[in-house]
C-alpha positions as CSV (number, residue, x, y, z in Angstrom):
1,M,-8.0,-6.7,40.5
2,T,-10.0,-4.4,42.8
3,G,-9.6,-1.1,40.7
4,R,-6.7,1.4,40.7
5,D,-6.8,4.7,42.4
6,P,-7.8,7.3,39.8
7,A,-5.9,10.0,41.7
8,E,-2.7,7.9,42.1
9,R,0.4,10.1,42.1
10,G,3.1,9.5,39.5
11,R,1.0,7.1,37.4
12,V,2.7,6.4,34.1
13,S,2.6,3.8,31.3
14,T,4.1,0.4,32.3
15,P,6.7,-1.4,30.3
16,L,4.0,-4.0,29.5
17,E,1.8,-1.3,27.9
18,L,4.7,-0.1,25.8
19,L,5.4,-3.6,24.6
20,F,1.7,-4.1,23.8
21,D,1.8,-0.9,21.7
22,L,4.6,-2.4,19.5
23,T,2.1,-4.9,18.0
24,F,-0.1,-1.9,16.9
25,V,2.9,-0.4,15.2
26,V,2.8,-3.3,12.8
27,A,-1.0,-3.1,12.4
28,V,-1.0,0.6,11.7
29,G,2.0,0.3,9.4
30,T,0.5,-2.5,7.4
31,A,-2.8,-0.6,7.0
32,A,-1.0,2.6,5.9
33,A,1.2,0.7,3.4
34,Q,-1.8,-1.1,1.8
35,F,-3.7,2.2,1.7
36,A,-0.9,4.0,-0.1
37,E,-0.5,1.3,-2.7
38,M,-4.2,1.2,-3.5
39,V,-4.4,5.0,-3.8
40,A,-1.4,5.0,-6.1
41,E,-3.1,2.4,-8.3
42,G,-6.1,4.7,-8.6
43,H,-8.6,2.8,-6.4
44,T,-9.1,5.8,-4.1
45,A,-12.6,5.2,-2.9
46,R,-12.0,1.5,-2.1
47,A,-8.7,2.4,-0.4
48,V,-10.4,4.9,1.9
49,A,-13.1,2.4,2.8
50,A,-10.6,-0.3,3.6
51,F,-8.3,2.0,5.5
52,V,-11.1,3.5,7.6
53,L,-12.3,-0.1,8.4
54,A,-8.8,-1.2,9.4
55,M,-8.0,1.9,11.5
56,F,-11.4,1.8,13.2
57,A,-10.8,-1.8,14.3
58,I,-7.3,-1.1,15.4
59,S,-8.3,2.0,17.4
60,V,-11.2,0.3,19.1
61,A,-9.1,-2.7,20.1
62,W,-6.4,-0.4,21.5
63,I,-8.8,1.8,23.3
64,S,-10.5,-1.1,24.9
65,F,-7.3,-2.4,26.4
66,S,-5.9,1.0,27.4
67,W,-8.9,2.1,29.4
68,F,-9.2,-1.3,31.1
69,A,-5.5,-1.2,32.0
70,S,-5.9,2.3,33.4
71,A,-8.7,1.2,35.7
72,F,-7.7,-2.4,36.6
73,G,-4.1,-3.1,35.5
74,T,-2.4,-5.3,38.0
75,D,0.7,-6.3,36.0
76,D,0.7,-9.7,37.7
77,W,1.4,-13.0,35.9
78,L,-2.2,-13.6,34.8
79,Y,-2.7,-10.1,33.6
80,R,0.5,-10.3,31.6
81,A,-0.4,-13.7,30.1
82,L,-3.8,-12.4,28.9
83,T,-2.1,-9.3,27.5
84,M,0.2,-11.6,25.5
85,V,-2.8,-13.3,24.1
86,Q,-4.1,-9.9,23.0
87,M,-0.8,-9.2,21.3
88,I,-1.1,-12.5,19.4
89,G,-4.5,-11.4,18.2
90,V,-3.1,-8.0,17.0
91,V,-0.5,-9.8,14.9
92,I,-3.1,-12.2,13.4
93,F,-5.3,-9.1,12.7
94,A,-2.3,-7.4,11.0
95,L,-1.6,-10.4,8.9
96,G,-5.2,-10.4,7.6
97,L,-5.1,-6.7,6.5
98,P,-3.5,-7.3,3.0
99,A,-6.1,-9.9,2.1
100,M,-8.9,-7.5,3.0
101,F,-7.4,-4.6,1.0
102,H,-6.7,-6.8,-2.0
103,S,-10.2,-8.4,-2.0
104,L,-11.8,-5.0,-1.9
105,G,-9.5,-3.5,-4.5
106,A,-10.1,-6.4,-6.9
107,L,-13.9,-6.1,-6.7
108,D,-15.7,-4.4,-9.5
109,S,-18.6,-4.0,-7.1
110,L,-19.9,-5.6,-3.9
111,D,-22.6,-7.6,-5.7
112,G,-23.8,-11.1,-5.1
113,D,-20.6,-12.6,-6.5
114,G,-18.3,-10.3,-4.6
115,H,-16.5,-11.3,-1.4
116,L,-14.7,-9.2,1.1
117,E,-12.0,-11.2,2.8
118,L,-12.3,-10.6,6.5
119,R,-11.7,-14.0,8.0
120,A,-8.1,-13.6,9.3
121,M,-8.8,-10.0,10.5
122,V,-11.9,-11.2,12.4
123,I,-10.1,-14.2,13.9
124,G,-7.4,-11.8,15.2
125,Y,-10.0,-9.4,16.5
126,V,-11.9,-12.1,18.2
127,V,-8.7,-13.4,19.9
128,M,-8.0,-9.9,21.2
129,R,-11.6,-9.5,22.5
130,I,-11.7,-13.0,24.1
131,A,-8.6,-12.0,26.1
132,M,-10.4,-8.8,27.0
133,V,-13.5,-10.7,28.1
134,L,-11.3,-12.9,30.4
135,Q,-9.8,-9.7,31.9
136,W,-13.3,-8.3,32.5
137,W,-14.4,-11.7,34.1
138,R,-11.5,-11.4,36.5
139,A,-12.4,-7.8,37.4
140,A,-16.1,-8.7,37.8
141,R,-15.2,-11.7,40.1
142,E,-12.6,-9.8,42.2
143,S,-14.2,-6.4,42.4
144,P,-17.7,-6.6,43.8
145,S,-18.3,-2.9,43.2
146,F,-17.6,-3.3,39.5
147,H,-19.3,-6.7,39.1
148,R,-22.2,-5.3,37.1
149,V,-19.9,-3.3,34.8
150,G,-17.7,-6.3,34.2
151,M,-20.5,-8.6,33.4
152,A,-22.1,-6.1,31.1
153,N,-18.9,-5.7,29.2
154,I,-18.6,-9.4,28.8
155,R,-22.2,-9.7,27.5
156,W,-22.0,-7.0,24.9
157,T,-18.5,-7.8,23.8
158,V,-19.5,-11.4,23.1
159,I,-22.6,-10.2,21.2
160,A,-20.4,-7.9,19.0
161,Q,-17.9,-10.7,18.3
162,A,-20.6,-13.1,17.3
163,G,-21.8,-10.5,14.8
164,W,-18.3,-10.0,13.3
165,I,-17.9,-13.8,12.9
166,V,-21.1,-13.9,10.9
167,V,-20.0,-11.0,8.7
168,A,-16.6,-12.7,8.1
169,F,-17.7,-16.3,7.5
170,V,-21.2,-16.0,6.0
171,R,-21.7,-14.8,2.5
172,L,-24.2,-12.0,2.9
173,P,-26.0,-9.9,0.3
174,V,-24.5,-6.5,-0.1
175,A,-27.4,-4.7,1.6
176,A,-27.1,-7.1,4.6
177,L,-23.3,-6.7,4.7
178,L,-23.4,-3.0,4.8
179,A,-26.2,-3.0,7.4
180,A,-24.2,-5.4,9.5
181,F,-21.1,-3.2,9.3
182,V,-23.1,-0.1,10.4
183,V,-24.8,-1.9,13.3
184,L,-21.7,-3.6,14.6
185,A,-19.5,-0.5,14.3
186,A,-22.2,1.5,16.2
187,L,-22.3,-1.3,18.9
188,E,-18.6,-1.1,19.3
189,L,-18.8,2.7,19.8
190,V,-21.7,2.6,22.3
191,L,-20.5,-0.4,24.2
192,P,-19.0,1.8,27.1
193,V,-22.4,3.6,27.4
194,L,-24.3,0.3,27.5
195,T,-21.9,-1.1,30.2
196,Q,-21.0,1.9,32.3
197,G,-23.6,4.6,31.5
198,D,-20.9,7.3,31.4
199,A,-17.1,7.7,31.5
200,G,-17.1,7.6,35.3
201,G,-18.1,3.9,35.6
202,T,-14.5,2.7,36.1
203,P,-11.6,4.1,38.1
204,W,-9.4,5.2,35.1
205,H,-6.6,7.7,35.7
206,P,-6.9,11.0,33.7
207,H,-3.2,11.6,33.3
208,H,-2.4,8.0,32.6
209,V,-5.1,7.8,29.9
210,A,-3.9,11.1,28.3
211,E,-0.3,9.7,28.3
212,R,-1.4,6.5,26.7
213,Y,-3.2,8.4,23.9
214,G,-0.1,10.6,23.4
215,L,2.0,7.5,23.0
216,F,-0.4,6.0,20.4
217,A,-0.4,9.3,18.6
218,I,3.4,9.0,18.4
219,I,3.0,5.5,17.1
220,T,0.8,6.7,14.3
221,L,3.1,9.7,13.7
222,G,5.8,7.1,13.1
223,E,4.0,6.4,9.8
224,G,5.1,9.9,8.7
225,V,8.7,8.9,9.2
226,V,8.1,5.5,7.4
227,G,6.3,7.3,4.6
228,T,9.3,9.8,4.3
229,V,11.8,6.9,4.0
230,A,9.6,5.0,1.5
231,S,9.1,8.2,-0.5
232,S,12.8,9.1,-0.8
233,G,14.4,5.7,-1.1
234,E,14.5,5.4,-4.9
235,L,15.1,9.2,-5.3
236,L,18.7,8.7,-4.2
237,G,21.2,8.3,-7.0
238,G,24.8,7.5,-7.8
239,A,26.9,4.5,-7.0
240,D,27.0,5.2,-3.3
241,G,23.4,6.6,-3.1
242,T,24.5,10.1,-2.0
243,A,23.6,12.0,-5.2
244,W,20.4,13.4,-3.9
245,T,17.9,15.0,-6.3
246,A,16.0,18.2,-5.4
247,N,12.9,16.0,-5.1
248,A,14.6,13.7,-2.5
249,V,15.6,16.7,-0.4
250,A,12.1,18.2,-0.6
251,V,10.5,14.9,0.4
252,V,12.7,14.4,3.4
253,V,12.3,18.0,4.6
254,A,8.5,17.9,4.0
255,G,8.1,14.5,5.6
256,V,10.1,15.1,8.7
257,G,8.9,18.7,9.0
258,L,5.2,17.7,8.7
259,T,5.6,14.9,11.2
260,F,7.3,17.2,13.7
261,G,4.7,19.9,13.2
262,M,1.8,17.5,13.8
263,W,3.6,16.2,17.0
264,W,4.0,19.8,18.3
265,V,0.3,20.6,17.7
266,Y,-0.9,17.5,19.5
267,F,1.1,18.0,22.6
268,A,0.3,21.7,22.9
269,T,-3.0,20.6,24.5
270,P,-2.7,19.3,28.2
271,F,-5.4,16.6,27.8
272,G,-4.5,15.1,31.2
273,D,-5.2,18.3,33.0
274,I,-8.5,18.8,31.1
275,L,-9.7,15.2,31.9
276,V,-9.0,15.8,35.6
277,H,-11.8,18.4,35.6
278,R,-13.9,16.9,32.7
279,R,-13.9,13.2,33.7
280,R,-17.4,12.7,32.3
281,R,-16.1,13.7,28.9
282,G,-13.7,10.7,28.8
283,Y,-16.0,9.0,26.3
284,L,-15.7,12.0,23.9
285,F,-11.9,12.1,24.4
286,G,-11.5,8.4,23.9
287,Y,-13.5,7.8,20.8
288,G,-13.1,11.2,19.4
289,H,-9.4,10.3,18.8
290,I,-10.4,7.6,16.2
291,L,-10.7,10.2,13.4
292,L,-7.6,11.9,14.7
293,F,-5.6,8.7,14.5
294,I,-6.9,8.0,11.0
295,G,-5.7,11.5,10.0
296,I,-2.2,10.9,11.4
297,A,-1.8,7.5,9.8
298,G,-3.3,8.8,6.5
299,A,-0.8,11.6,6.4
300,G,2.0,9.0,6.6
301,A,0.4,7.0,3.8
302,G,0.0,10.2,1.8
303,L,3.8,10.8,2.0
304,H,4.3,7.3,0.7
305,V,1.9,8.0,-2.2
306,A,3.9,11.1,-3.1
307,G,7.1,9.0,-3.2
308,L,5.5,6.4,-5.5
309,Q,4.4,9.3,-7.8
310,L,7.9,10.9,-7.8
311,E,9.4,7.4,-8.6
312,H,6.9,7.0,-11.4
313,H,5.1,4.1,-9.8
314,A,1.7,5.7,-9.4
315,K,-1.2,5.9,-11.9
316,I,-2.7,9.0,-10.4
317,G,-2.1,12.6,-11.2
318,E,-0.2,15.2,-9.2
319,V,-3.4,16.9,-7.9
320,A,-4.6,13.5,-6.5
321,V,-1.2,13.0,-4.9
322,V,-1.3,16.3,-3.1
323,L,-4.9,15.7,-2.0
324,A,-3.8,12.3,-0.6
325,L,-1.6,14.2,1.8
326,A,-3.5,17.4,2.4
327,L,-6.9,15.8,3.2
328,P,-5.6,13.6,6.1
329,V,-3.5,16.4,7.5
330,G,-6.6,18.6,7.4
331,L,-8.7,16.0,9.1
332,Y,-6.1,15.6,11.9
333,L,-5.8,19.3,12.6
334,L,-9.6,19.8,12.5
335,M,-10.0,17.0,15.1
336,V,-7.3,18.5,17.4
337,Y,-9.2,21.8,17.4
338,L,-12.6,20.2,17.7
339,L,-11.5,18.0,20.7
340,H,-9.9,21.0,22.4
341,T,-13.1,23.0,22.0
342,L,-15.5,20.3,23.1
343,L,-13.5,19.1,26.0
344,L,-13.1,22.7,27.4
345,S,-16.6,23.8,26.3
346,A,-15.0,27.0,25.2
347,A,-14.8,28.4,21.7
348,D,-12.0,30.8,20.9
349,R,-12.0,33.2,17.9
350,F,-8.3,33.0,17.7
351,H,-8.5,29.3,17.3
352,L,-11.0,29.9,14.5
353,L,-8.5,32.2,12.8
354,L,-5.7,29.6,13.1
355,I,-7.7,26.7,11.7
356,S,-9.0,28.9,8.9
357,L,-5.4,29.9,8.0
358,T,-4.3,26.2,8.3
359,L,-7.0,25.1,5.8
360,A,-6.0,28.0,3.5
361,V,-2.4,26.7,3.4
362,L,-3.7,23.3,2.5
363,A,-5.9,24.8,-0.2
364,V,-3.0,26.7,-1.6
365,A,-1.0,23.4,-1.9
366,V,-3.8,21.9,-3.9
367,L,-4.2,25.0,-6.1
368,L,-0.5,25.0,-6.8
369,A,-0.8,21.4,-8.0
370,L,-3.7,22.4,-10.2
371,A,-1.4,25.1,-11.7
372,G,1.2,22.5,-12.6
373,V,3.7,23.3,-9.8
374,P,5.9,20.3,-9.0
375,V,4.7,17.9,-6.4
376,A,7.8,18.3,-4.3
377,V,7.0,22.0,-3.9
378,C,3.4,21.3,-3.0
379,L,4.6,18.9,-0.3
380,L,6.7,21.7,1.3
381,V,3.6,23.9,1.3
382,V,1.5,21.2,3.0
383,M,4.3,20.9,5.6
384,L,3.6,24.5,6.6
385,A,0.0,23.7,7.7
386,P,0.6,22.5,11.3
387,F,3.1,25.3,11.9
388,V,0.3,27.9,11.6
389,T,-0.9,26.4,14.9
390,V,2.6,26.1,16.3
391,I,3.4,29.8,15.7
392,G,0.0,30.9,16.9
393,Y,0.2,28.9,20.1
394,E,3.8,29.9,20.9
395,T,3.1,33.6,20.4
396,V,-0.5,34.2,21.6
397,G,-2.4,30.9,21.9
398,H,-0.7,29.7,25.1
399,R,-2.2,32.6,27.0
400,H,-5.7,31.9,25.6
401,Q,-5.3,28.3,26.7
402,A,-4.0,29.2,30.2
403,R,-7.1,31.4,30.6
404,M,-9.4,28.5,29.5
405,L,-7.8,26.1,31.9
406,A,-8.0,28.6,34.8
407,D,-11.7,29.1,34.0
408,L,-12.1,25.3,34.0
409,E,-10.5,24.9,37.4
410,A,-12.5,27.7,38.8
411,G,-15.7,26.3,37.6
């Protein structure tokens, strides 16, 4: 484990990495399903808090493994065994998500008698991180040039896990609990800075990292497909289930169309090519995706909420249902544009026009719901939002992007 060549030709995701990602499919799916059910019950603020906490932990754990694998992945027996331990941790973490969501949803307030159930989640998270510590110990021992980085990662990771154990197993006053969350979350985010100083501290591969993030984006986009199926399942009628209602057709078209449009938007940006020239912005790329992943998974959950409302299983109104989909879609699209701008250090007026039109489409969907237009129609309007970018890119935007990349390479 001496460090991979960051310029290695033909570097792609390994079968082990793809297998590892499957455990995160379960974690993201569980978080999205719990989020949708809580929103449908009318506990929106608590649902958002629980979902953000869950997706933050999921994203940080996945990011930690993926960047280490890009820099040091050996794929030998010990590396594989420790990866399996991490997969076990992800499953334990996923099994603890419903308890966390239910405990938060059942609380009238986080007062002295309240209790947020985090024990199973934290146990799973600690298992993941212990395996990661062992991977770093091996890298520190076998790679003299990365010994300091490896030991620093071990030290700060252990400190963070000790903090999470205290939060999960000690009944803290609400002020102390909230403070602990803020401090530990900040520590998780700045851990690479504390250990490496900048994104160039380990030999990660730009195209490999970009591919890994693209694959995780596809995983979270899968929640859109799951949400579509969950939304339309009970809208089928007749003895053989083929008597489709107009609502069922609208949900399927909107769900698949929205998921496809979001996929198209993400892969319009050549993140790998950008990272080759902006290696020091790896930290921005890596952790900037957390909000993007939250937006994608939230959109899938929003489709599920719409289905629950159309099936008369939701306690919220039509406007809230449309907002449950439009807001995460807007967050996702905003983050794509923001990352593109920050990574290239180049603003584009055409991009500003596109994102403005995109947000206008989402606003129209909400206004239509306020005017009493059926939810199914509003979903179809939301579906159009990512295609503003798709049409803009395929007609004019690709030339703007090519010019930006040429300027980046020349600089």
